[in-house]
N, C-alpha and C positions, 0 to 999 in steps of 0.2 A: 632628699637625702637625710634630713633630720628625723623624719618618721622611720625611715629604714634603719638608721642608727639606733633609735629607741627600741625597735623590735628586736634587732640583733643583740643589743645589750641585755635585754630582758631574757632572751633565749640563752645567752651565755651564762647569766646569773643562775638560771634554773638548772643548767647542767652542772655548774660548780656546786650547787647546793646538794647534788646527789653523790659527790665524790666520796664523802666519808662513809656512806652506807653502800655505795655501788661504785667502787673504783674502776669497774669495767668501762665506765663512760669516759675514761681518760682521753681516748682518741678524739671523741666529740668535744671534750672540754678544751683540748689544745686547739683544735680546728676553729671552734667558735671564738676562743679568746684571740686568736691571730686575725680572724676576720674583723672583730671589733677594732683591734689595733690598726689594721689597714684602713678601715672605713673612717676612723678618726682622722687619719692623715689625708683622706680625700677632702675633708673640710678644713683641715689645718695642716697644709702641706709642709710647713716648717716645724711642726710639733711645738708650737709656741704656747700651747695651752696645757695646764696641769692635767686636765682630763685625758689628754692624748698620752701623756707620760704614764698615767695610772693604767691605761689600757695596755701599753707595752709592758709595763711591769707585771701586770696580772698574767699576761701571756708567758712571760719569762718564768713566773712562779709556777704556772701549770706545767710547763715543759720540764723544769727541773724536778718537780714533785713526781712526775711520771716515772722518771728513772730512779729517783730516790726510793720509791715504793717497789720498783722492780728488783733492786739489789738488796733490799732490807731482808733480814732473816725471816723465814716462814713463821707465821703466827704473831709477828711483831707489828708495830705500826710506826709511821713517821709523822712527826709534827711539822707541818708546813704552813707558812703564812701565804695565803692566796687572796688577793683582792681585799686587803686590810683585815683579814680574819684568820686566826689560827685554826687549823683544821688537823684532826687526827685521822690519817688515811692508812688503812690496812696494807700490809705488804702484799704485793701481787705476784712477785716472781716474773719471769719473762712472759710476755703476752704477744699477741699478734701485732700490736701497735708499738712494741719496743724495738722498732727496726731502725736502720741507719738514717732513713729519711727524717723521722721524728727526732732522732738524736741530733742530727745536724741543725734542725730547726731550733731545738732547745739550746744548743751551743750558740747559735747566732743570737738568740734572744738574751742569753746570759752575758755575752760579749757586749751587745748593745747596752744592756743594763749595767755594765761595768761591775758585775758581781763576781769577784774572783773566787769566792768560796763555792758558788754554784758552778762556775766553770771547772774548778778543780774536782768537784764531785762528779761532774759529767765525764771528765777525762779519766776518772778511775772506774768507770763502767767497763766491765770486760767486753772486749770486742766480740767474743763468742756469744754473748747475750743478745747481740744485735742481729745475729743470723737466724732469722725466723723462717721456718719452712712455709709459712702461709703467704709470705711476700718475697718476690724475687727482685734482686738488684744486680746490676753489673758489678764486677769485681773491683773496679776502680773506686767505687763508693767506699768500700771497706778500707782500701789503701788511703783514701782521703780522710776518713775518720781516724785511722791509725796515725796519719801525719799530724792532725790537729792535737790528738792526745799526746803524742810523743813530744811535739814542740812545746806544749803548755807545761808538761811535767819535766821538761828538760832531759829527756832520755835520749840515748844515742840512736842513730839510724834515721833521723827525720828526713834528711835530704834524699836518701834512697827511696823512702816511702812516697815522698812528694813527686819524685820523678815517675814512679810507678802509677801514681794517681793521674798525672798529666798525660802520660802515654796511653793510659786506659781509656781516655776520652776520645781517642782516635775513632772515627766512625767505623773503621774496619774491625775494631775490637769490641764494638757494642753488640750485646746479645739481647738485652731486655729494653734498654732505654731508647727513646725516640731521638733521632739524630738532631733535629732542630732544637728540641728542648735541651739536649746535652750541650750543643754548641753555644746557644745564646743565653741560657740560664744557669746551667750546672757547671760548665767549664770556667766562666769568668771569675768566680770567687777563688778558684784554685790558682788561676793565673795571677790574680791580684795578690794572693798570699805569697806567691813566688817573688813578685816585685817588692812586696813589703819586706821580705827577708833580705833581699839584696840592697834595701835602703836606697833605691834609685828613685828619687822624688819625681823627676820628670817622666820617667817611664811609668811610674805608678799613676800619675795623673792622666797620662795619655791612655793607659789601659782602663782606667776608671771611666773616662769619657766614652770609650768604646764599649765597655760593659753596659753602661746605661743606655747607649744607643741600641744595642742588641736587645736589651730588656724591652725597650719601647717597641722595637720592630716585632718582637715576639708577641707582646701583649696587645698590640693594636693591629695584628695581621688580619683579623676578621671581626665580625660583630660580636660573636660569642666570647672571644678572648677579651675584647675591649670592655665587655660587661663583667668580666671575672675580677672579683675583689682581690684575688691573689696577686694581681699585677700592679696594684696601686703603689707599692713600695718595693724597691729592689733589695730585699732583706739580706741576701748573701753579700753583695757588694757593700751594703751599708755596714754590716758587721766588720768586714775587713777594713773599711774606711775608719771605723771607730778605733780599731787596733793601730792603724797608721797615725791617726790624729793624736792618740795618746802617746805615741812614740815620737812626736814632734814633727811629723810630716806636714808640710804646707799643703792643705787641701784646696786646690784651685778650681775644682769642678763644683758647680751648683746645679741642682736639679730637683724637680718636684718628687722624683723617685728616691731622693736622698735627704730626708728631713734634717734641716740644719741643726736644730736643737737636740736631736738625738746624737748626731755626730759630735757636737760640742759639749755633750753631757750637762746641759744647762740645768736639768732638774734633779741631778744626783744629790741625794741627802735630803730631799724635800720631805720624805716620810720613811718610816721603817719598811724594809722589804724582806 
């Protein structure tokens, strides 16, 4: 695992080095940064090491920079700190990778990183920018993004949007998404967010335990999934748990899929982000 981590880290650093000249590599940069963060947790499941926090912070910085560049005026550039280095990245406008899947990943990372400025910036990204003709998503995903943006910015209508998102995950309404992936991976964060809003501590912990069990079922269902780095951490449930922890919820569930020190924001403020 140590050698694999070294190779993956070197690869991620090489992609990051290209961002200022070739922002078209943003999709690869975010994917590789998230892979490194997840692999760090494979060897450090509680995220007790500073290096693990650095990896998650770098992934957060890439995700936020992706959308900062997308909304920046044409011909301008955005100044972004990524992996301890200030970088000047040209405005990109909407691209094939500025879709709701990457937006949600960027949002999760900013929430886990407790970076309110980045969360606010992401929530001000126009929903229309995320509708990319190159990539198809079920409509509930857009309701879900709208819910998160509306809730964070304290705009009216969040409850109705959340209901639409939850109803849209019904297998009968799916057009694009895989049913098992939707049920076990994509729906649980929506359900947890609902429990978080209701401030029902017992129900939240019960649903969190269920979400992590579904995560395990999905990512250990066969040999290929078990080897997939994407399943090492339950990123969506982790982010909602961070929101709940910060709101004073007693988090009673412990799991290798839910790194303790990310939940408890142990490393916040350790370095400039």
